[in-house]
C-alpha positions in Angstrom: 54.4 124.6 102.1 56.7 127.5 102.8 57.1 130.5 100.5 60.6 129.5 99.4 59.3 126.0 98.5 56.4 127.6 96.5 59.0 129.7 94.6 61.0 126.7 93.7 58.0 124.8 92.4 56.6 127.8 90.6 60.0 128.3 88.8 60.2 124.6 88.0 56.6 124.6 86.5 57.2 127.9 84.7 54.3 129.7 86.3 56.4 132.6 87.7 58.9 134.9 86.1 62.6 133.8 86.5 63.7 137.4 86.9 65.8 138.0 90.0 63.9 139.4 92.9 65.2 140.8 96.1 63.6 137.9 98.0 65.6 135.5 95.9 69.1 136.6 97.1 68.8 134.7 100.5 67.5 131.7 98.6 70.6 131.7 96.4 72.8 131.9 99.4 70.9 129.0 101.0 71.5 126.9 97.9 67.8 126.7 97.0 68.1 128.7 93.8 70.9 129.0 91.3 72.0 132.3 89.6 72.4 131.8 85.9 73.8 134.4 83.5 73.9 135.0 79.8 75.8 137.5 77.6 73.3 139.5 75.6 73.4 142.5 73.2 70.6 144.9 74.1 70.3 147.9 71.7 74.0 147.9 71.0 74.9 147.4 74.7 76.8 144.2 75.6 76.1 143.0 79.1 75.4 139.9 81.2 71.9 139.2 82.3 71.1 137.1 85.3 68.1 135.0 86.2 67.3 132.4 88.8 66.6 128.7 88.4 65.8 126.1 91.1 69.0 124.4 92.3 68.9 120.8 90.8 69.4 119.2 94.3 66.6 121.4 95.8 64.3 120.4 93.0 65.1 116.8 93.4 64.4 116.9 97.1 61.1 118.8 96.5 59.9 116.3 93.9 60.8 113.3 96.0 59.6 114.5 99.5 57.2 117.4 98.6 59.0 119.6 101.1 62.5 120.6 102.3 63.4 119.3 105.7 66.0 121.1 107.9 68.5 118.4 107.0 67.9 119.1 103.3 68.4 122.8 103.9 71.7 122.2 105.8 73.0 120.0 103.0 72.1 122.5 100.3 73.7 125.4 102.3 76.8 123.4 102.9 77.1 122.5 99.2 77.1 126.1 98.0 79.1 127.5 100.8 82.2 129.3 99.4 80.9 128.8 95.8 78.7 131.9 95.6 80.8 135.1 95.0 79.7 138.4 96.5 80.3 140.1 93.1 77.7 137.8 91.5 75.2 138.6 94.2 75.9 142.4 93.8 75.5 142.1 90.1 72.2 140.2 90.5 70.9 143.0 92.7 71.7 145.4 89.9 69.7 143.3 87.5 66.6 143.6 89.7 64.1 145.8 87.8 61.9 148.0 90.0 58.2 147.4 89.6 56.3 150.6 89.2 
């Protein structure tokens, strides 16, 4: 199982944090993960917070076939092409918290 497939399954099972990681950005562009945002108030500051979830189609493929074939990957990439905005990706990168 590849690393991206492990990440999808770990997010689906809830065994990993859903915080956006730098390694998640290419997976979002490939259609394997979805960026989700929520409007929150944090200590008087109002802002959007982003996290990642497995894309429903990617999760369905993983549950059915236990892996993602190249055809699955092409289909997922084609489905999200043009739907992911660069500003969302840039904001997601800003939400990445450094681990010290």
